[in-house]
C-alpha positions in Angstrom: -25.7 -11.3 -23.0 -26.9 -10.9 -19.4 -25.8 -10.8 -15.9 -25.2 -13.2 -13.0 -24.8 -12.7 -9.3 -24.0 -15.0 -6.4 -26.0 -14.1 -3.3 -24.4 -16.6 -0.9 -24.0 -20.3 -0.7 -26.3 -22.0 -3.2 -28.1 -18.8 -3.9 -28.0 -16.6 -6.9 -29.8 -14.7 -9.6 -29.2 -14.6 -13.3 -30.7 -13.0 -16.4 -29.0 -14.5 -19.4 -30.4 -14.0 -22.9 -33.7 -13.0 -21.4 -33.9 -16.2 -19.3 -34.3 -15.5 -15.6 -32.9 -18.0 -13.1 -32.7 -18.0 -9.3 -31.5 -20.3 -6.6 -29.1 -23.1 -7.2 -29.1 -23.0 -11.0 -28.2 -19.3 -11.0 -25.5 -19.9 -8.3 -24.1 -22.7 -10.5 -24.2 -20.4 -13.6 -22.4 -17.7 -11.5 -19.6 -20.2 -10.5 -19.4 -21.4 -14.1 -19.0 -17.9 -15.3 -16.1 -17.3 -12.9 -14.4 -20.5 -14.1 -14.7 -19.6 -17.7 -13.1 -16.2 -17.1 -10.1 -17.5 -15.2 -6.9 -16.9 -17.2 -5.0 -20.1 -16.7 -5.8 -23.8 -16.4 -4.4 -23.7 -12.8 -6.9 -21.0 -11.8 -9.8 -22.7 -13.6 -9.1 -25.9 -11.6 -8.9 -23.8 -8.4 -12.3 -22.3 -9.1 -13.8 -25.7 -9.8 -12.3 -27.2 -6.6 -13.6 -24.3 -4.6 -17.1 -24.8 -6.0 -16.9 -28.6 -5.2 -15.7 -27.9 -1.7 -18.6 -25.5 -1.2 -21.0 -28.3 -2.3 -19.5 -30.8 0.1 -18.6 -28.9 3.2 -20.0 -26.1 5.3 -18.3 -22.7 5.5 -15.6 -22.3 8.1 -16.3 -19.8 10.9 -13.5 -17.8 12.5 -13.4 -15.4 15.3 -12.7 -11.8 14.3 -12.1 -10.6 17.9 -8.4 -9.9 17.1 -9.7 -7.2 14.7 -11.0 -5.3 17.8 -7.4 -4.6 18.9 -5.2 -5.6 15.9 -1.9 -4.3 17.2 -1.9 -6.2 20.5 -0.3 -9.3 18.9 2.4 -7.2 17.2 3.2 -5.3 20.3 3.6 -8.5 22.3 5.8 -10.0 19.6 8.0 -6.8 19.3 8.4 -6.3 23.1 11.8 -7.1 24.5 11.9 -10.4 26.5 11.0 -10.0 30.2 14.0 -9.9 32.4 14.2 -12.9 34.6 15.1 -12.4 38.2 16.8 -15.5 39.6 15.1 -17.0 42.7 16.7 -16.1 46.0 18.7 -18.9 47.5 
């Protein structure tokens, strides 16, 4: 049959039935392959919507700085509340 691979947004390579593709056509074939292998209609629609969103919008960027010290947020949330000292009258 062949093989397909996505190499990023709008980039891919494919070799299907001896036909070699690269770029957007191979990327589209890769996305189509994922959609065809999804087990339920709900999942198939999800894959199609994801591909459409990738065509229309740029990827989101997020900061991964919290991965540097992952337990800091948990420690802050688990710490007992600070005791409040009433102001002197």
